[in-house]
Kinemage of the C-alpha trace (Angstrom):
@kinemage 1
@onewidth
@group {chain A} dominant
@subgroup {mainchain}
@vectorlist {calphas} color= white
{ca unk a 1} P 128.145 163.839 109.372
{ca unk a 2} L 125.290 162.133 107.578
{ca unk a 3} L 124.524 162.597 103.917
{ca unk a 4} L 121.047 163.107 102.494
{ca unk a 5} L 119.445 164.153 99.227
{ca unk a 6} L 118.175 167.689 98.797
{ca unk a 7} L 115.956 168.600 95.842
{ca unk a 8} L 115.480 172.306 95.115
{ca unk a 9} L 112.654 173.982 93.206
{ca unk a 10} L 111.885 177.207 91.361
{ca unk a 11} L 108.426 177.546 92.912
{ca unk a 12} L 106.267 176.244 95.732
{ca unk a 13} L 103.891 174.493 93.323
{ca unk a 14} L 106.720 172.197 92.182
{ca unk a 15} L 107.703 171.489 95.795
{ca unk a 16} L 104.132 170.573 96.700
{ca unk a 17} L 103.835 168.326 93.630
{ca unk a 18} L 106.942 166.465 94.829
{ca unk a 19} L 105.447 166.049 98.303
{ca unk a 20} L 102.194 164.676 96.879
{ca unk a 21} L 103.931 162.245 94.494
{ca unk a 22} L 106.354 160.911 97.119
{ca unk a 23} L 103.590 160.354 99.675
{ca unk a 24} L 101.432 158.563 97.079
{ca unk a 25} L 104.386 156.321 96.179
{ca unk a 26} L 104.938 155.395 99.826
{ca unk a 27} L 108.486 156.766 99.989
{ca unk a 28} L 109.951 158.694 102.908
{ca unk a 29} L 111.070 162.294 102.813
{ca unk a 30} L 109.780 165.724 103.738
{ca unk a 31} L 109.479 169.293 102.614
{ca unk a 32} L 111.905 171.553 104.512
{ca unk a 33} L 112.982 175.193 104.465
{ca unk a 34} L 115.878 175.578 102.058
{ca unk a 35} L 119.222 175.298 103.899
{ca unk a 36} L 120.882 178.715 104.270
{ca unk a 37} L 123.935 177.662 102.272
{ca unk a 38} L 121.815 177.002 99.167
{ca unk a 39} L 119.905 179.335 96.927
{ca unk a 40} L 116.800 178.422 94.970
{ca unk a 41} L 113.681 180.068 93.698
{ca unk a 42} L 111.057 179.232 96.274
{ca unk a 43} L 112.809 178.800 99.625
{ca unk a 44} L 111.713 175.162 100.076
{ca unk a 45} L 113.521 171.905 99.397
{ca unk a 46} L 112.728 168.214 99.516
{ca unk a 47} L 114.857 166.192 101.953
{ca unk a 48} L 115.137 162.485 101.178
{ca unk a 49} L 117.154 159.479 102.335
{ca unk a 50} L 120.212 158.847 100.200
{ca unk a 51} L 119.399 155.119 100.217
{ca unk a 52} L 116.236 155.845 98.181
{ca unk a 53} L 117.951 157.974 95.526
{ca unk a 54} L 117.210 155.549 92.672
{ca unk a 55} L 113.551 155.234 93.668
{ca unk a 56} L 113.188 159.010 94.004
{ca unk a 57} L 114.810 159.809 90.665
{ca unk a 58} L 112.678 157.128 88.975
{ca unk a 59} L 109.554 158.709 90.494
{ca unk a 60} L 110.629 162.182 89.359
{ca unk a 61} L 111.098 160.877 85.820
{ca unk a 62} L 107.870 158.853 85.803
{ca unk a 63} L 105.729 161.737 87.102
{ca unk a 64} L 107.725 164.354 85.152
{ca unk a 65} L 108.187 166.447 88.286
{ca unk a 66} L 109.893 169.818 87.875
{ca unk a 67} L 112.902 170.606 90.066
{ca unk a 68} L 116.040 172.721 89.901
{ca unk a 69} L 118.765 170.497 91.388
{ca unk a 70} L 119.285 167.206 93.212
{ca unk a 71} L 122.201 167.472 95.625
{ca unk a 72} L 124.019 165.163 98.011
{ca unk a 73} L 124.009 167.217 101.218
{ca unk a 74} L 126.103 166.652 104.322
{ca unk a 75} L 124.377 167.647 107.523
């Protein structure tokens, strides 16, 4: 089982803002449908490599991106 980061959001606007900021920063990751085992407001989540957790959280803080939770997720 591999582990990844999952970021959840209350609305699609926040999810799209994450996608735009991550792409502009040159980091990897992608917008995905929310895994069935999770519940969140908008039904989308951001999937990101665990190895880039520090860079992602720094970007979230710098850009003041809104999110609900950041989880370590085992696939």
